[in-house]
All heavy atoms as a GROMACS GRO file, in nm:
protein
  564
    1MET      N    1   0.079  -0.116   0.003
    1MET     CA    2   0.001  -0.006   0.002
    1MET      C    3   0.086   0.123   0.000
    1MET      O    4   0.050   0.220  -0.067
    1MET     CB    5  -0.093   0.000   0.118
    1MET     CG    6  -0.191   0.106   0.107
    1MET     SD    7  -0.356   0.096   0.189
    1MET     CE    8  -0.353   0.030   0.342
    2ILE      N    9   0.197   0.122   0.069
    2ILE     CA   10   0.287   0.238   0.071
    2ILE      C   11   0.340   0.260  -0.068
    2ILE      O   12   0.347   0.379  -0.113
    2ILE     CB   13   0.409   0.210   0.168
    2ILE    CG1   14   0.350   0.209   0.313
    2ILE    CG2   15   0.512   0.315   0.156
    2ILE    CD1   16   0.455   0.161   0.417
    3GLU      N   17   0.380   0.162  -0.136
    3GLU     CA   18   0.439   0.178  -0.273
    3GLU      C   19   0.334   0.240  -0.370
    3GLU      O   20   0.366   0.326  -0.446
    3GLU     CB   21   0.483   0.042  -0.324
    3GLU     CG   22   0.551   0.050  -0.463
    3GLU     CD   23   0.453   0.032  -0.579
    3GLU    OE1   24   0.349  -0.035  -0.564
    3GLU    OE2   25   0.478   0.089  -0.682
    4ARG      N   26   0.210   0.195  -0.356
    4ARG     CA   27   0.105   0.241  -0.451
    4ARG      C   28   0.078   0.392  -0.420
    4ARG      O   29   0.059   0.472  -0.512
    4ARG     CB   30  -0.027   0.160  -0.432
    4ARG     CG   31  -0.014   0.016  -0.477
    4ARG     CD   32   0.056  -0.010  -0.611
    4ARG     NE   33  -0.010   0.060  -0.716
    4ARG     CZ   34   0.043   0.082  -0.836
    4ARG    NH1   35   0.168   0.040  -0.865
    4ARG    NH2   36  -0.020   0.141  -0.929
    5ASN      N   37   0.072   0.427  -0.292
    5ASN     CA   38   0.050   0.569  -0.256
    5ASN      C   39   0.166   0.661  -0.305
    5ASN      O   40   0.143   0.767  -0.349
    5ASN     CB   41   0.035   0.583  -0.104
    5ASN     CG   42  -0.113   0.553  -0.065
    5ASN    OD1   43  -0.193   0.645  -0.059
    5ASN    ND2   44  -0.141   0.426  -0.040
    6GLN      N   45   0.288   0.605  -0.301
    6GLN     CA   46   0.400   0.679  -0.359
    6GLN      C   47   0.392   0.691  -0.508
    6GLN      O   48   0.414   0.796  -0.570
    6GLN     CB   49   0.533   0.612  -0.315
    6GLN     CG   50   0.560   0.626  -0.166
    6GLN     CD   51   0.683   0.542  -0.123
    6GLN    OE1   52   0.722   0.453  -0.191
    6GLN    NE2   53   0.729   0.573  -0.004
    7THR      N   54   0.359   0.580  -0.577
    7THR     CA   55   0.352   0.580  -0.724
    7THR      C   56   0.240   0.666  -0.773
    7THR      O   57   0.266   0.751  -0.869
    7THR     CB   58   0.320   0.436  -0.770
    7THR    OG1   59   0.430   0.350  -0.734
    7THR    CG2   60   0.306   0.433  -0.922
    8TRP      N   61   0.128   0.667  -0.703
    8TRP     CA   62   0.014   0.755  -0.749
    8TRP      C   63   0.028   0.900  -0.696
    8TRP      O   64  -0.048   0.986  -0.726
    8TRP     CB   65  -0.118   0.699  -0.700
    8TRP     CG   66  -0.167   0.577  -0.772
    8TRP    CD1   67  -0.152   0.550  -0.904
    8TRP    CD2   68  -0.225   0.466  -0.715
    8TRP    NE1   69  -0.210   0.432  -0.937
    8TRP    CE2   70  -0.259   0.373  -0.818
    8TRP    CE3   71  -0.267   0.432  -0.586
    8TRP    CZ2   72  -0.321   0.250  -0.798
    8TRP    CZ3   73  -0.333   0.308  -0.566
    8TRP    CH2   74  -0.356   0.219  -0.671
    9GLU      N   75   0.131   0.923  -0.615
    9GLU     CA   76   0.161   1.054  -0.553
    9GLU      C   77   0.039   1.109  -0.488
    9GLU      O   78   0.000   1.226  -0.498
    9GLU     CB   79   0.212   1.155  -0.666
    9GLU     CG   80   0.336   1.104  -0.732
    9GLU     CD   81   0.386   1.201  -0.845
    9GLU    OE1   82   0.421   1.311  -0.804
    9GLU    OE2   83   0.380   1.156  -0.959
   10VAL      N   84  -0.024   1.017  -0.403
   10VAL     CA   85  -0.146   1.055  -0.331
   10VAL      C   86  -0.126   1.176  -0.245
   10VAL      O   87  -0.211   1.264  -0.235
   10VAL     CB   88  -0.201   0.932  -0.251
   10VAL    CG1   89  -0.319   0.972  -0.171
   10VAL    CG2   90  -0.233   0.821  -0.347
   11GLU      N   91  -0.013   1.178  -0.173
   11GLU     CA   92   0.015   1.294  -0.080
   11GLU      C   93   0.008   1.431  -0.150
   11GLU      O   94  -0.036   1.531  -0.095
   11GLU     CB   95   0.145   1.273  -0.009
   11GLU     CG   96   0.169   1.375   0.101
   11GLU     CD   97   0.294   1.347   0.181
   11GLU    OE1   98   0.338   1.232   0.185
   11GLU    OE2   99   0.347   1.441   0.238
   12GLU      N  100   0.050   1.429  -0.278
   12GLU     CA  101   0.055   1.559  -0.353
   12GLU      C  102  -0.084   1.586  -0.415
   12GLU      O  103  -0.130   1.699  -0.403
   12GLU     CB  104   0.162   1.549  -0.463
   12GLU     CG  105   0.166   1.671  -0.545
   12GLU     CD  106   0.279   1.672  -0.649
   12GLU    OE1  107   0.366   1.592  -0.643
   12GLU    OE2  108   0.267   1.756  -0.742
   13TYR      N  109  -0.147   1.489  -0.474
   13TYR     CA  110  -0.268   1.514  -0.556
   13TYR      C  111  -0.392   1.491  -0.475
   13TYR      O  112  -0.502   1.538  -0.521
   13TYR     CB  113  -0.268   1.423  -0.680
   13TYR     CG  114  -0.154   1.462  -0.772
   13TYR    CD1  115  -0.046   1.375  -0.788
   13TYR    CD2  116  -0.155   1.580  -0.841
   13TYR    CE1  117   0.057   1.410  -0.872
   13TYR    CE2  118  -0.053   1.620  -0.927
   13TYR     CZ  119   0.053   1.533  -0.937
   13TYR     OH  120   0.158   1.568  -1.025
   14ALA      N  121  -0.392   1.415  -0.370
   14ALA     CA  122  -0.512   1.392  -0.283
   14ALA      C  123  -0.475   1.408  -0.138
   14ALA      O  124  -0.492   1.323  -0.052
   14ALA     CB  125  -0.568   1.252  -0.313
   15LYS      N  126  -0.416   1.526  -0.106
   15LYS     CA  127  -0.368   1.554   0.032
   15LYS      C  128  -0.480   1.529   0.133
   15LYS      O  129  -0.595   1.566   0.112
   15LYS     CB  130  -0.322   1.698   0.039
   15LYS     CG  131  -0.246   1.730   0.161
   15LYS     CD  132  -0.170   1.858   0.149
   15LYS     CE  133  -0.083   1.888   0.266
   15LYS     NZ  134   0.033   1.802   0.268
   16GLY      N  135  -0.446   1.460   0.239
   16GLY     CA  136  -0.539   1.419   0.345
   16GLY      C  137  -0.606   1.288   0.319
   16GLY      O  138  -0.689   1.252   0.401
   17TYR      N  139  -0.570   1.220   0.212
   17TYR     CA  140  -0.629   1.089   0.180
   17TYR      C  141  -0.525   0.989   0.165
   17TYR      O  142  -0.409   1.014   0.153
   17TYR     CB  143  -0.710   1.100   0.047
   17TYR     CG  144  -0.836   1.180   0.062
   17TYR    CD1  145  -0.833   1.318   0.053
   17TYR    CD2  146  -0.957   1.114   0.085
   17TYR    CE1  147  -0.950   1.390   0.067
   17TYR    CE2  148  -1.075   1.190   0.094
   17TYR     CZ  149  -1.069   1.328   0.088
   17TYR     OH  150  -1.184   1.398   0.096
   18ILE      N  151  -0.560   0.859   0.172
   18ILE     CA  152  -0.479   0.745   0.144
   18ILE      C  153  -0.542   0.659   0.044
   18ILE      O  154  -0.670   0.634   0.057
   18ILE     CB  155  -0.442   0.674   0.279
   18ILE    CG1  156  -0.338   0.566   0.250
   18ILE    CG2  157  -0.568   0.617   0.342
   18ILE    CD1  158  -0.275   0.504   0.372
   19ALA      N  159  -0.465   0.605  -0.050
   19ALA     CA  160  -0.518   0.510  -0.146
   19ALA      C  161  -0.520   0.372  -0.080
   19ALA      O  162  -0.412   0.328  -0.025
   19ALA     CB  163  -0.437   0.509  -0.268
   20ILE      N  164  -0.636   0.306  -0.082
   20ILE     CA  165  -0.643   0.177  -0.018
   20ILE      C  166  -0.653   0.066  -0.119
   20ILE      O  167  -0.655  -0.057  -0.085
   20ILE     CB  168  -0.766   0.166   0.077
   20ILE    CG1  169  -0.895   0.188   0.004
   20ILE    CG2  170  -0.752   0.259   0.197
   20ILE    CD1  171  -1.020   0.152   0.084
   21GLY      N  172  -0.650   0.096  -0.250
   21GLY     CA  173  -0.657  -0.003  -0.357
   21GLY      C  174  -0.704   0.052  -0.487
   21GLY      O  175  -0.719   0.178  -0.497
   22ASP      N  176  -0.727  -0.028  -0.578
   22ASP     CA  177  -0.774   0.015  -0.712
   22ASP      C  178  -0.854  -0.096  -0.777
   22ASP      O  179  -0.856  -0.209  -0.730
   22ASP     CB  180  -0.658   0.058  -0.803
   22ASP     CG  181  -0.571  -0.056  -0.840
   22ASP    OD1  182  -0.492  -0.109  -0.757
   22ASP    OD2  183  -0.586  -0.105  -0.954
   23ASP      N  184  -0.918  -0.064  -0.892
   23ASP     CA  185  -1.003  -0.164  -0.962
   23ASP      C  186  -0.932  -0.229  -1.079
   23ASP      O  187  -0.999  -0.296  -1.153
   23ASP     CB  188  -1.133  -0.100  -1.003
   23ASP     CG  189  -1.114  -0.004  -1.121
   23ASP    OD1  190  -1.001   0.038  -1.152
   23ASP    OD2  191  -1.220   0.036  -1.179
   24SER      N  192  -0.805  -0.208  -1.091
   24SER     CA  193  -0.722  -0.258  -1.203
   24SER      C  194  -0.768  -0.202  -1.341
   24SER      O  195  -0.729  -0.250  -1.445
   24SER     CB  196  -0.724  -0.410  -1.212
   24SER     OG  197  -0.668  -0.465  -1.092
   25GLY      N  198  -0.847  -0.092  -1.337
   25GLY     CA  199  -0.898  -0.030  -1.459
   25GLY      C  200  -0.881   0.115  -1.457
   25GLY      O  201  -0.949   0.188  -1.541
   26GLY      N  202  -0.796   0.170  -1.369
   26GLY     CA  203  -0.777   0.312  -1.365
   26GLY      C  204  -0.840   0.390  -1.252
   26GLY      O  205  -0.820   0.508  -1.237
   27MET      N  206  -0.927   0.324  -1.175
   27MET     CA  207  -0.996   0.387  -1.060
   27MET      C  208  -0.920   0.351  -0.933
   27MET      O  209  -0.888   0.237  -0.911
   27MET     CB  210  -1.141   0.348  -1.052
   27MET     CG  211  -1.219   0.390  -1.176
   27MET     SD  212  -1.219   0.566  -1.205
   27MET     CE  213  -1.328   0.626  -1.080
   28VAL      N  214  -0.897   0.455  -0.852
   28VAL     CA  215  -0.821   0.436  -0.723
   28VAL      C  216  -0.930   0.460  -0.613
   28VAL      O  217  -1.009   0.551  -0.617
   28VAL     CB  218  -0.709   0.538  -0.713
   28VAL    CG1  219  -0.641   0.525  -0.579
   28VAL    CG2  220  -0.610   0.518  -0.822
   29PHE      N  221  -0.920   0.373  -0.511
   29PHE     CA  222  -1.005   0.389  -0.395
   29PHE      C  223  -0.936   0.466  -0.285
   29PHE      O  224  -0.820   0.431  -0.249
   29PHE     CB  225  -1.048   0.251  -0.340
   29PHE     CG  226  -1.122   0.168  -0.441
   29PHE    CD1  227  -1.071   0.045  -0.480
   29PHE    CD2  228  -1.233   0.217  -0.504
   29PHE    CE1  229  -1.138  -0.032  -0.570
   29PHE    CE2  230  -1.305   0.140  -0.601
   29PHE     CZ  231  -1.254   0.019  -0.634
   30LEU      N  232  -0.998   0.578  -0.243
   30LEU     CA  233  -0.939   0.665  -0.143
   30LEU      C  234  -1.019   0.664  -0.013
   30LEU      O  235  -1.140   0.652  -0.017
   30LEU     CB  236  -0.938   0.809  -0.193
   30LEU     CG  237  -0.850   0.840  -0.315
   30LEU    CD1  238  -0.871   0.989  -0.356
   30LEU    CD2  239  -0.710   0.810  -0.293
   31MET      N  240  -0.951   0.688   0.093
   31MET     CA  241  -1.012   0.710   0.225
   31MET      C  242  -0.948   0.833   0.290
   31MET      O  243  -0.826   0.847   0.272
   31MET     CB  244  -0.995   0.590   0.319
   31MET     CG  245  -1.088   0.477   0.284
   31MET     SD  246  -1.081   0.346   0.408
   31MET     CE  247  -1.184   0.420   0.536
   32ASP      N  248  -1.024   0.911   0.356
   32ASP     CA  249  -0.969   1.023   0.435
   32ASP      C  250  -0.884   0.969   0.551
   32ASP      O  251  -0.918   0.857   0.601
   32ASP     CB  252  -1.086   1.099   0.495
   32ASP     CG  253  -1.050   1.236   0.551
   32ASP    OD1  254  -0.952   1.240   0.634
   32ASP    OD2  255  -1.110   1.332   0.512
   33ILE      N  256  -0.770   1.029   0.577
   33ILE     CA  257  -0.683   0.972   0.670
   33ILE      C  258  -0.734   0.993   0.820
   33ILE      O  259  -0.676   0.938   0.910
   33ILE     CB  260  -0.537   1.034   0.663
   33ILE    CG1  261  -0.534   1.181   0.675
   33ILE    CG2  262  -0.476   0.985   0.534
   33ILE    CD1  263  -0.398   1.239   0.683
   34LYS      N  264  -0.842   1.067   0.838
   34LYS     CA  265  -0.899   1.086   0.969
   34LYS      C  266  -0.966   0.956   1.011
   34LYS      O  267  -1.047   0.898   0.931
   34LYS     CB  268  -1.002   1.196   0.963
   34LYS     CG  269  -0.941   1.335   0.943
   34LYS     CD  270  -1.049   1.437   0.948
   34LYS     CE  271  -1.022   1.540   0.843
   34LYS     NZ  272  -1.133   1.596   0.779
   35ALA      N  273  -0.935   0.910   1.127
   35ALA     CA  274  -0.987   0.775   1.175
   35ALA      C  275  -1.135   0.777   1.187
   35ALA      O  276  -1.196   0.667   1.176
   35ALA     CB  277  -0.923   0.748   1.306
   36GLU      N  278  -1.201   0.887   1.201
   36GLU     CA  279  -1.349   0.884   1.223
   36GLU      C  280  -1.426   0.886   1.092
   36GLU      O  281  -1.547   0.878   1.093
   36GLU     CB  282  -1.395   1.002   1.311
   36GLU     CG  283  -1.366   1.136   1.253
   36GLU     CD  284  -1.231   1.193   1.282
   36GLU    OE1  285  -1.146   1.129   1.340
   36GLU    OE2  286  -1.208   1.309   1.232
   37ASP      N  287  -1.363   0.891   0.978
   37ASP     CA  288  -1.431   0.894   0.851
   37ASP      C  289  -1.416   0.762   0.782
   37ASP      O  290  -1.302   0.716   0.748
   37ASP     CB  291  -1.368   1.004   0.761
   37ASP     CG  292  -1.442   1.035   0.633
   37ASP    OD1  293  -1.534   0.947   0.597
   37ASP    OD2  294  -1.424   1.139   0.571
   38TYR      N  295  -1.527   0.694   0.758
   38TYR     CA  296  -1.526   0.556   0.699
   38TYR      C  297  -1.570   0.549   0.560
   38TYR      O  298  -1.597   0.446   0.501
   38TYR     CB  299  -1.613   0.468   0.782
   38TYR     CG  300  -1.568   0.457   0.929
   38TYR    CD1  301  -1.642   0.508   1.032
   38TYR    CD2  302  -1.446   0.396   0.959
   38TYR    CE1  303  -1.590   0.503   1.165
   38TYR    CE2  304  -1.402   0.383   1.090
   38TYR     CZ  305  -1.476   0.441   1.194
   38TYR     OH  306  -1.434   0.432   1.321
   39ARG      N  307  -1.575   0.667   0.489
   39ARG     CA  308  -1.615   0.673   0.349
   39ARG      C  309  -1.509   0.615   0.261
   39ARG      O  310  -1.389   0.640   0.287
   39ARG     CB  311  -1.651   0.810   0.304
   39ARG     CG  312  -1.776   0.872   0.376
   39ARG     CD  313  -1.799   1.016   0.334
   39ARG     NE  314  -1.674   1.093   0.370
   39ARG     CZ  315  -1.625   1.194   0.292
   39ARG    NH1  316  -1.682   1.228   0.183
   39ARG    NH2  317  -1.517   1.259   0.332
   40VAL      N  318  -1.548   0.555   0.153
   40VAL     CA  319  -1.454   0.512   0.047
   40VAL      C  320  -1.494   0.586  -0.079
   40VAL      O  321  -1.613   0.582  -0.119
   40VAL     CB  322  -1.456   0.361   0.024
   40VAL    CG1  323  -1.365   0.323  -0.094
   40VAL    CG2  324  -1.419   0.287   0.152
   41LEU      N  325  -1.401   0.648  -0.145
   41LEU     CA  326  -1.420   0.723  -0.272
   41LEU      C  327  -1.345   0.653  -0.384
   41LEU      O  328  -1.244   0.593  -0.363
   41LEU     CB  329  -1.371   0.866  -0.259
   41LEU     CG  330  -1.421   0.946  -0.136
   41LEU    CD1  331  -1.346   1.080  -0.133
   41LEU    CD2  332  -1.572   0.970  -0.148
   42ALA      N  333  -1.402   0.667  -0.503
   42ALA     CA  334  -1.331   0.618  -0.624
   42ALA      C  335  -1.298   0.741  -0.712
   42ALA      O  336  -1.384   0.828  -0.731
   42ALA     CB  337  -1.417   0.524  -0.703
   43VAL      N  338  -1.175   0.746  -0.751
   43VAL     CA  339  -1.129   0.861  -0.837
   43VAL      C  340  -1.040   0.809  -0.947
   43VAL      O  341  -0.970   0.706  -0.924
   43VAL     CB  342  -1.055   0.963  -0.744
   43VAL    CG1  343  -0.925   0.910  -0.689
   43VAL    CG2  344  -1.024   1.096  -0.814
   44ASP      N  345  -1.040   0.877  -1.059
   44ASP     CA  346  -0.958   0.834  -1.174
   44ASP      C  347  -0.812   0.855  -1.139
   44ASP      O  348  -0.779   0.960  -1.085
   44ASP     CB  349  -0.996   0.915  -1.299
   44ASP     CG  350  -0.928   0.864  -1.420
   44ASP    OD1  351  -0.808   0.903  -1.443
   44ASP    OD2  352  -0.991   0.793  -1.498
   45SER      N  353  -0.725   0.760  -1.168
   45SER     CA  354  -0.587   0.773  -1.134
   45SER      C  355  -0.518   0.885  -1.209
   45SER      O  356  -0.412   0.932  -1.167
   45SER     CB  357  -0.512   0.641  -1.162
   45SER     OG  358  -0.522   0.606  -1.300
   46GLY      N  359  -0.577   0.935  -1.315
   46GLY     CA  360  -0.519   1.044  -1.393
   46GLY      C  361  -0.557   1.178  -1.334
   46GLY      O  362  -0.501   1.279  -1.377
   47ASP      N  363  -0.649   1.183  -1.241
   47ASP     CA  364  -0.700   1.305  -1.178
   47ASP      C  365  -0.664   1.312  -1.037
   47ASP      O  366  -0.600   1.403  -0.995
   47ASP     CB  367  -0.853   1.308  -1.203
   47ASP     CG  368  -0.912   1.435  -1.152
   47ASP    OD1  369  -0.842   1.522  -1.090
   47ASP    OD2  370  -1.037   1.459  -1.173
   48MET      N  371  -0.702   1.214  -0.958
   48MET     CA  372  -0.676   1.198  -0.813
   48MET      C  373  -0.725   1.314  -0.729
   48MET      O  374  -0.697   1.319  -0.611
   48MET     CB  375  -0.523   1.187  -0.790
   48MET     CG  376  -0.464   1.062  -0.843
   48MET     SD  377  -0.526   0.905  -0.772
   48MET     CE  378  -0.454   0.922  -0.608
   49ASN      N  379  -0.810   1.402  -0.780
   49ASN     CA  380  -0.870   1.510  -0.701
   49ASN      C  381  -0.995   1.454  -0.634
   49ASN      O  382  -1.092   1.424  -0.702
   49ASN     CB  383  -0.901   1.627  -0.788
   49ASN     CG  384  -0.952   1.744  -0.712
   49ASN    OD1  385  -1.004   1.736  -0.602
   49ASN    ND2  386  -0.934   1.861  -0.771
   50PRO      N  387  -0.990   1.449  -0.496
   50PRO     CA  388  -1.106   1.399  -0.425
   50PRO      C  389  -1.237   1.472  -0.459
   50PRO      O  390  -1.346   1.420  -0.440
   50PRO     CB  391  -1.072   1.406  -0.283
   50PRO     CG  392  -0.923   1.411  -0.283
   50PRO     CD  393  -0.881   1.479  -0.408
   51LYS      N  394  -1.229   1.594  -0.501
   51LYS     CA  395  -1.345   1.677  -0.538
   51LYS      C  396  -1.419   1.613  -0.656
   51LYS      O  397  -1.537   1.636  -0.683
   51LYS     CB  398  -1.312   1.821  -0.564
   51LYS     CG  399  -1.265   1.896  -0.441
   51LYS     CD  400  -1.229   2.039  -0.478
   51LYS     CE  401  -1.185   2.105  -0.348
   51LYS     NZ  402  -1.135   2.244  -0.377
   52HIS      N  403  -1.341   1.531  -0.736
   52HIS     CA  404  -1.400   1.471  -0.862
   52HIS      C  405  -1.432   1.324  -0.837
   52HIS      O  406  -1.465   1.253  -0.935
   52HIS     CB  407  -1.302   1.486  -0.974
   52HIS     CG  408  -1.264   1.626  -1.000
   52HIS    ND1  409  -1.145   1.667  -1.049
   52HIS    CD2  410  -1.341   1.743  -0.992
   52HIS    CE1  411  -1.140   1.792  -1.068
   52HIS    NE2  412  -1.256   1.842  -1.033
   53ALA      N  413  -1.429   1.279  -0.714
   53ALA     CA  414  -1.443   1.137  -0.683
   53ALA      C  415  -1.591   1.104  -0.671
   53ALA      O  416  -1.682   1.187  -0.655
   53ALA     CB  417  -1.374   1.106  -0.547
   54THR      N  418  -1.617   0.970  -0.682
   54THR     CA  419  -1.750   0.919  -0.663
   54THR      C  420  -1.754   0.847  -0.528
   54THR      O  421  -1.658   0.767  -0.498
   54THR     CB  422  -1.781   0.811  -0.771
   54THR    OG1  423  -1.774   0.882  -0.899
   54THR    CG2  424  -1.920   0.748  -0.754
   55LEU      N  425  -1.854   0.866  -0.446
   55LEU     CA  426  -1.870   0.798  -0.324
   55LEU      C  427  -1.912   0.654  -0.346
   55LEU      O  428  -2.008   0.624  -0.411
   55LEU     CB  429  -1.977   0.863  -0.234
   55LEU     CG  430  -2.004   0.799  -0.103
   55LEU    CD1  431  -1.886   0.809  -0.009
   55LEU    CD2  432  -2.129   0.865  -0.036
   56ILE      N  433  -1.826   0.558  -0.298
   56ILE     CA  434  -1.854   0.419  -0.310
   56ILE      C  435  -1.942   0.365  -0.192
   56ILE      O  436  -2.034   0.293  -0.208
   56ILE     CB  437  -1.721   0.334  -0.315
   56ILE    CG1  438  -1.640   0.380  -0.443
   56ILE    CG2  439  -1.746   0.189  -0.328
   56ILE    CD1  440  -1.718   0.362  -0.571
   57THR      N  441  -1.897   0.411  -0.073
   57THR     CA  442  -1.973   0.368   0.049
   57THR      C  443  -1.945   0.472   0.162
   57THR      O  444  -1.836   0.534   0.157
   57THR     CB  445  -1.932   0.228   0.095
   57THR    OG1  446  -2.014   0.189   0.208
   57THR    CG2  447  -1.790   0.220   0.130
   58CYS      N  448  -2.032   0.477   0.258
   58CYS     CA  449  -2.008   0.556   0.378
   58CYS      C  450  -1.959   0.471   0.488
   58CYS      O  451  -1.925   0.517   0.597
   58CYS     CB  452  -2.141   0.620   0.420
   58CYS     SG  453  -2.194   0.750   0.312
   59ASP      N  454  -1.955   0.334   0.468
   59ASP     CA  455  -1.919   0.244   0.572
   59ASP      C  456  -1.811   0.142   0.516
   59ASP      O  457  -1.850   0.040   0.458
   59ASP     CB  458  -2.041   0.165   0.623
   59ASP     CG  459  -2.020   0.074   0.739
   59ASP    OD1  460  -1.901   0.040   0.764
   59ASP    OD2  461  -2.119   0.045   0.808
   60PHE      N  462  -1.692   0.171   0.539
   60PHE     CA  463  -1.577   0.091   0.492
   60PHE      C  464  -1.589  -0.054   0.537
   60PHE      O  465  -1.572  -0.146   0.460
   60PHE     CB  466  -1.442   0.147   0.543
   60PHE     CG  467  -1.327   0.065   0.522
   60PHE    CD1  468  -1.279   0.046   0.392
   60PHE    CD2  469  -1.259  -0.003   0.628
   60PHE    CE1  470  -1.165  -0.028   0.369
   60PHE    CE2  471  -1.150  -0.080   0.599
   60PHE     CZ  472  -1.106  -0.092   0.473
   61TYR      N  473  -1.628  -0.076   0.661
   61TYR     CA  474  -1.635  -0.213   0.718
   61TYR      C  475  -1.744  -0.296   0.652
   61TYR      O  476  -1.720  -0.410   0.614
   61TYR     CB  477  -1.656  -0.208   0.866
   61TYR     CG  478  -1.541  -0.145   0.943
   61TYR    CD1  479  -1.547  -0.025   0.997
   61TYR    CD2  480  -1.417  -0.212   0.949
   61TYR    CE1  481  -1.440   0.034   1.062
   61TYR    CE2  482  -1.305  -0.156   1.014
   61TYR     CZ  483  -1.318  -0.030   1.062
   61TYR     OH  484  -1.210   0.024   1.125
   62LYS      N  485  -1.854  -0.234   0.625
   62LYS     CA  486  -1.963  -0.299   0.552
   62LYS      C  487  -1.921  -0.332   0.408
   62LYS      O  488  -1.950  -0.439   0.356
   62LYS     CB  489  -2.093  -0.213   0.552
   62LYS     CG  490  -2.212  -0.278   0.490
   62LYS     CD  491  -2.332  -0.189   0.498
   62LYS     CE  492  -2.451  -0.256   0.430
   62LYS     NZ  493  -2.567  -0.167   0.425
   63TRP      N  494  -1.857  -0.238   0.348
   63TRP     CA  495  -1.808  -0.253   0.208
   63TRP      C  496  -1.715  -0.374   0.203
   63TRP      O  497  -1.720  -0.460   0.117
   63TRP     CB  498  -1.737  -0.130   0.165
   63TRP     CG  499  -1.693  -0.128   0.022
   63TRP    CD1  500  -1.767  -0.133  -0.085
   63TRP    CD2  501  -1.559  -0.110  -0.025
   63TRP    NE1  502  -1.686  -0.122  -0.203
   63TRP    CE2  503  -1.562  -0.107  -0.163
   63TRP    CE3  504  -1.436  -0.098   0.040
   63TRP    CZ2  505  -1.449  -0.089  -0.244
   63TRP    CZ3  506  -1.321  -0.081  -0.031
   63TRP    CH2  507  -1.327  -0.078  -0.175
   64LEU      N  508  -1.627  -0.391   0.305
   64LEU     CA  509  -1.532  -0.503   0.314
   64LEU      C  510  -1.609  -0.638   0.326
   64LEU      O  511  -1.583  -0.733   0.259
   64LEU     CB  512  -1.436  -0.492   0.429
   64LEU     CG  513  -1.316  -0.397   0.408
   64LEU    CD1  514  -1.238  -0.394   0.545
   64LEU    CD2  515  -1.234  -0.440   0.298
   65GLN      N  516  -1.709  -0.635   0.416
   65GLN     CA  517  -1.786  -0.756   0.436
   65GLN      C  518  -1.862  -0.802   0.316
   65GLN      O  519  -1.886  -0.920   0.297
   65GLN     CB  520  -1.881  -0.732   0.556
   65GLN     CG  521  -1.818  -0.725   0.688
   65GLN     CD  522  -1.909  -0.679   0.804
   65GLN    OE1  523  -2.019  -0.624   0.773
   65GLN    NE2  524  -1.869  -0.704   0.924
   66GLU      N  525  -1.898  -0.701   0.232
   66GLU     CA  526  -1.978  -0.732   0.117
   66GLU      C  527  -1.896  -0.758  -0.008
   66GLU      O  528  -1.942  -0.775  -0.118
   66GLU     CB  529  -2.076  -0.621   0.086
   66GLU     CG  530  -2.183  -0.606   0.195
   66GLU     CD  531  -2.272  -0.480   0.177
   66GLU    OE1  532  -2.237  -0.399   0.091
   66GLU    OE2  533  -2.372  -0.475   0.248
   67GLY      N  534  -1.759  -0.771   0.015
   67GLY     CA  535  -1.671  -0.813  -0.095
   67GLY      C  536  -1.615  -0.695  -0.177
   67GLY      O  537  -1.569  -0.717  -0.292
   68CYS      N  538  -1.619  -0.573  -0.122
   68CYS     CA  539  -1.559  -0.457  -0.194
   68CYS      C  540  -1.616  -0.434  -0.333
   68CYS      O  541  -1.541  -0.407  -0.430
   68CYS     CB  542  -1.405  -0.465  -0.195
   68CYS     SG  543  -1.329  -0.483  -0.033
   69GLN      N  544  -1.740  -0.449  -0.347
   69GLN     CA  545  -1.810  -0.429  -0.480
   69GLN      C  546  -1.794  -0.286  -0.528
   69GLN      O  547  -1.814  -0.194  -0.452
   69GLN     CB  548  -1.958  -0.467  -0.472
   69GLN     CG  549  -1.982  -0.617  -0.436
   69GLN     CD  550  -1.921  -0.708  -0.543
   69GLN    OE1  551  -1.950  -0.690  -0.661
   69GLN    NE2  552  -1.851  -0.811  -0.499
   70TYR      N  553  -1.766  -0.276  -0.663
   70TYR     CA  554  -1.757  -0.144  -0.720
   70TYR      C  555  -1.835  -0.137  -0.845
   70TYR      O  556  -1.830  -0.222  -0.922
   70TYR     CB  557  -1.602  -0.111  -0.750
   70TYR     CG  558  -1.589   0.013  -0.828
   70TYR    CD1  559  -1.627   0.138  -0.779
   70TYR    CD2  560  -1.538   0.007  -0.958
   70TYR    CE1  561  -1.613   0.257  -0.855
   70TYR    CE2  562  -1.516   0.128  -1.035
   70TYR     CZ  563  -1.558   0.245  -0.978
   70TYR     OH  564  -1.548   0.362  -1.050
   0.00000   0.00000   0.00000
């Protein structure tokens, strides 16, 4: 996960977020680094601006339990 965040330059382009994965098709899954925020966002790897992201879920744990459907 560290390598992917460095490669996608998340700290520069999506400051305050961490990439938790991708869909192998150009979409990156982001989460706010604040522990109290459980939303998962999908953003194009060529853009990486969270303002242009799509909300995937408000509940990260439920999303995991349901198989990380996108």
